[in-house]
Structures are given as C-alpha cells and as structure tokens.
N, C-alpha and C positions, 0 to 999 in steps of 0.2 A: 253392812244391817248393824245395828244391835243388834247381843242374844235376847232382852229380854227389854221391855217397853212395858208402859200401860199408855190405852190410849189416851188425848187426851179435848175435847172437848167445849166448846161453851157453845151456852144461850140465853132466852133472855132478854137480862140486860147487857150480856155480849156487844147487841144488837145494837144500845145506845150510845155506848162506849166507843166503838168503831164510825161512828160513822160520822166526825171527823177525818177522815188515811180515806172512808171506801169519796165525799165528795172532793175528799183532792185531788183520787184520783181521777174521777171527771174531770175536775177541773183544767187536771193536763190537756182534756182535748175538747178543749175549747176547738168550736170547729172546722169540726173533722166535716170530709166530702169524699164524693168519688164514692167508692164500692168496697168493700172490708171482704173475703171471701175464708169461716175457716167447718174446717174437714172438723171432727167429731165423731172417739166413740158414745158419747150424753145422751145421746135420745130427749127428749124430754125434756129430761132434768135439767139441761144447757145450753133447751130452747127456751127454757123462759128464760134464761137470766142473759144469754146472745138478742133476744125481746127487747127485756128494761134496755140493754146497751143502743138498740133501734133507736127505739124513744129518748134518751137520753141524746142523740147527733141525731136527728131528723132530714140533715141534713149529704147521711151519711147509708148506704146503702149496703145492708150487711147479710151474704149469702150463707147461709149455715145447712152441711150440707154433711147428713148421717151415716157410719160408714164407720166400718169396726176399724178396730188400728191395726192390725197387719193390709188392711186394704188401705190404708193412710198413706201407709208408708208407699204400697205400692204404685201410688199413683201420683206418689209424692214423685217416683224414682220413672216411673212414666212420663213426667212431665217438666224436670229437670232444664231440659232446652229454654221451656217456654213457665214456668214458674204460674200454674193459676189460681194456689189457695196463699195469703196467709198469714193464719197461726195452722200448725196441729192444738188439739188441743185436745188430750187420751190417752198414753198408751203406755204401759210397763217401760220397766228403767233401758230393759236389754234393744226394746225396739228402737229409742231413741240414739241408745250408743251408736246402731246401726247406720240413722238416719246421720249425725256424726260425722263418723270414720267416711262416710261414704260426698259426705258436703251438700247436704241435703236442708243443714240449719244455717241460724247463723244465731252471733250470741246474743244476748241479751238481758243486762241485772235490772232487773225488778227493782223497785225503792222496798220491794218485802225482804227483799235478799235477809239481811240481818236476823229477818225470824224465823228466818227454815232453816232449822238444821244438813250443815254442810252433807252425812251422808240419804237427806235428801234433794238434793236438786247436785246442778254436774258441777265437778271444780271447772272448767273454762267458760260457765251462764250460756251456756249451751239449750239445756231444759232450769226445769225449777218444778219442785215437785208441790201441787195443789190439795192430790189427796192422798192418805192411806187406806192401802183394798187389801187385807190378808182374802185367804184364802182357804175354804172350811167345808167338811163332805154335810153333803144336805142328805137326811132321810124324810120319807114319806111318811110319815107320822101313823097312818091310817094301814098300812099294813108291814111296817118293821118300828118298835117294840126298841126307846134307847139302849136298852143290856145288851142287842142285840145288830146295836147299827155299830156298821162298820168304826173304830178305834184308832185307826192309824195307816196309812196309806196300802200296805200293803197287803191291808185287809182286805182292800178292792177288788185286790187279784185270784180272792179265796173261792172254787168255784161252787163257793154257794147263792154268789151271785150272777151265778150265766143267765145272761139278757137279763137282767134285773137295773139293768147303769145307762144311764143317758146322757149323753154328753154334745156339751155346743162343742162346734163344727171347731176346731184346733186352728185350721188353718188359715179360719177369718174371724177366730176369735180371739187378741190378746189376751186373756183370760183363759183361756185355757189352753194356749200358744206356750206357756209359763208353765205351766202344769206339767205337760207334756215335755218340755226341756228341763226344768228344774226336778223331774227323775229319771230323765237321762243322766241330770248333773251328779245323783248322788251317787250313780255305779261308776261317775270318767273319775272322779275328784279321783278314787280311789285304785285307778284299775290306766288311767291315762286315755278308757275304752267305751262310747258310747254302747256295749254291746251286749255287755248286761241288758243296760235297759235299755233299748231296742226289744229284749226275748221278757221283761217287764210291760212292755204297752203292749205289745203280743198277750199277753192272757187277759191285760186289762180291754183291750179291743176283746175278747174272746167272751170277754164276761160282758159287753158292749152289746144293747138292745141297736140301740140308731144313736145317731149321730145329728145335732139339731140344730135346725135353718139358726134359728133367733133365744134368744134364755128369757123368754115371752112361751113359745114356745114348747121350750124343755119346759120351764113351770106347768106348763097346761097338760102336759104328758104325763107328769109328774102325776098330779092332781086325778088323773083321769084312771091311775093307778096300769097305765103302759108302763112305766119305771118304778124303780124305790131307791136307788138312787142316784146323786148326783157327784158334784165337785163345781162350785163358786163360789162370788166373793162373797161376803159375810155382811156389805151393805146388801145387796139385792136381794142377799137370804133376810134380811131381816126385816126390811119394804115387803118384799111378800108375805110373809111370816103377818104384820101388823094387816094385813091387809086382807088377812082370811084363810089365805092357800097352806094345805095340813102336810105342811116342814117341819122340820126342824135341822140344827145344827149339833157339828161336833170339830173342837178343835185336836188337831189328830196328835197324837203324842209326839212325835220328834219332833215337831215342830214344821209350823208351812210357809211357803212361798210367801212374804209381805210386798203385794205391789206399793209403787212410787209413783202416782197416775200424773203427766208432769204434764208443763202446757212450752211449746215454742215455735220461734219463730220462725218459717220460711223462708232456708237462702231466695234470694234475687221476690219479696212478696214485692208485688203490686203495691201494693198498700201500707210502705212500714210505719208512718207514722202511727196513721188509726191502729195497726197491731199493735205496737206499743203500747195505744190508749185502751186496746182492749184487755193485754196481759193484766197493765196495771190492777183493772178493773176486775179480773180475776181472782189476780192473786192480794185485791184488798179484805181487811179482818170482816168489813162487813158479808164483802157473797160468801167467804169463808163459814162463818159462824150460821148465814142465812142457808148454805148449803146441807150444817151439820144439823142443824132444825125443823129441817123440812125436807131433808132428801138422807139419813141419817148419812149420809155422808162426811168421813174422819179427815179435819185438815192438816195441812202437815204445820202451816206454823205457829210457830213454840208458843208464841205473844196475846192467842185468846184466850182472855179470862175466863178462871172457874168459875164455874156456877150451879145447873144441877145435871149432872151426867146421871142417861139412862143407866139404867142393871148393866143391860149388856154390853155397854161401852168400857162397864169397869174390868172386864176379864180383862187377867194376864194374855200375853199373847207371846211365843213363841215361836221365834222366828226361823224360818229355815238356812239356813248358812248359806249363801247361792254367789260365786263368782261368776257377774254381770256380765262383766269381759268378756267368759268364757260361751255367756249363753248369747250375749251378743255379737263372738265373732261366729261359734260351732252351731247358736239354733238351727237356722234359715237351710242345711245341709243336715239337722239331723230329723227336720218337721217333711222335709225330701221326701227323705228315705222314708218317715211314717207313712206318707203318703202312699207313694210307690209300691210297698212292700210291704205295711202289717195294715196300713187302714181296709177292713174285709175282710182277712184273712186269719183274723185270731186262732179259729177252729181247725185249719190247716195246718 
C-alpha cells in the first residue's frame, strides 16, 4: 500500500463518459440464464445494482445474500464440497487472501484490470479492488468536543473512555476485524509476537460498552448517547453524517488501515458465465462512478475522469503500513484468541 495518496473520484459528467464501457459489459452477457448467487456485505447499496443487473438479464435469476464479510468466508468454507455461490463481492484483502490460500476462489482478469492499480488487486487475478475504504475514529458530537476526541489509536485505551466505546462485533464484521488485527500487527511487526497486541485489545475491551450486531444499531446507540466513540469506515460514516447522525470523525495521526474492498469468483461457481458478467458490471466505470456519487464509495479504478470532488474526499489519508499476508496467515488465530480470552474480560 502506498504511504500516502489522495482519493480521486469522478461525478456528474463522468457517468456520460463511461456509458460506453457500461454497455460493453452488458453486451458481454447477452442471453444469460439460470441462477446467479452473490454473497455480499454491501447491503442495500449492493442490492440496488444487483436488481439493475437482474433487469438487464430477465432470464437470469439473481439471488443476493447479505452477509458480513467474515460470514461469507465461513460459509464458503462450509460449502467447499458443494459450492452454492458464484460471486463474493466485498471484503478486505486479508480475507480474500485466506480464501485464495484455501482454494475457495478462482482467478479471473476483468476488462478493468489495466485501470486498477496493482496495489489494489491480487497479482494472480484472484480478486480485484472495487472500493477504497479507510478507517476513522468516530465520535458523538453531542457529548464530545472535537478537541477532546481521540486523535490516535492509543487514545482509545485511555481510561477516560471507560464504558464509552461501542464496536461493531469484529468476529462478524470484516471492517472491525481488520482494525483489530491491524492493532495487533503494530506490535507483531516489532516483536514477532502478538502478546502486546493482545494486551492493547484487553485495555480496549475494558473501555468498550458493547459489541454491536450491526453498524446501523451501532450508530443508533451512539445517537442515543449509549456510547460516544467507535471505529468505522469513512464512507459509511460520511453517509451517516449526511443523514443527520450527530457524529464526526478523526483520521488517526499515526496512520489508518485502508481496506481495499474487492470482488472475486468463487471456485466451482455453478454459473461461471453469469458470474463473469456480473464481475464486469460491478467493475465498470459507470457502476463505480455511480457508487461514488450515490453512495460515497471511493472507486479503485484510476481511469475515471476527475470532475467535482466533495471536500471530504480531498483530504490526504496516511495509510498504516500493513503486511496483508501476515494478517491473512495469523489473523484467524489472533481473533480466536481475542474471542476466547479477551472479549468481555478487559476489566479482569
């Protein structure tokens, strides 16, 4: 991952400029039929485009299963002997690397390959980035002044935040799982041991009021004053702010994980041709530009023309240097240790 970068997203006229590529992707899949199954954590945002793809191919039945990123990986493992899904759309790099290592994915090189930075896709074509998603520290503006909000990761374990933090359950959610494993990685890269990272997470657990089952519930509880601090992804946080949620955010001073949210074909996909067509659809300039303008999602493609950038997308982000291979290889064991030995035991 690059040490620093400025997110660039196109709006407005970029849609018109990319229509040709969009319809080229549609033409690629003329005459599709059968059933396409998509596993994704993208919720209603993803459903909008799944339904549009369905309308483009009326003879194709598209089933969209809304699952957390980790839940998708677990389900693919359980279905290894009899794959049910065709597409896995949405997860951080470390989870895709685990799936790749376990033979759960099959390679595919989309037409967009040359437009996506090598840092944002698998070198062997097992997955390609669609969105770039940095993590931020989020605070309740009704109860916390900006000057008092945590400025960096270690501020989260200050006793002043005891019982005032709410976290989306990291066992189910890829976003917070990435944050937790990245926090362990900060120490692991220096010592070769996760122990100091575990101790850090134990202090965080002591400050944590609860682990939320869903990000919507998490923000609702913050609005009600149940908790004042969380860690979440920037695009969703901006969307919550635009909808009137009383929150704001801070970029951690030492750097933050930037999740490359990708798409992949499932190994043994029952309908590989429909899966490839959907892959082309999702990675097209038109669709990624619409995601940027309609849903605040930052596209991984670098060939989308620059037009109007919202102010929040122009801020320079300092990525936290992460070895995603290490997180892929060690992350499951780290999170199992957290779940079995730290969750709810921070006070002890």
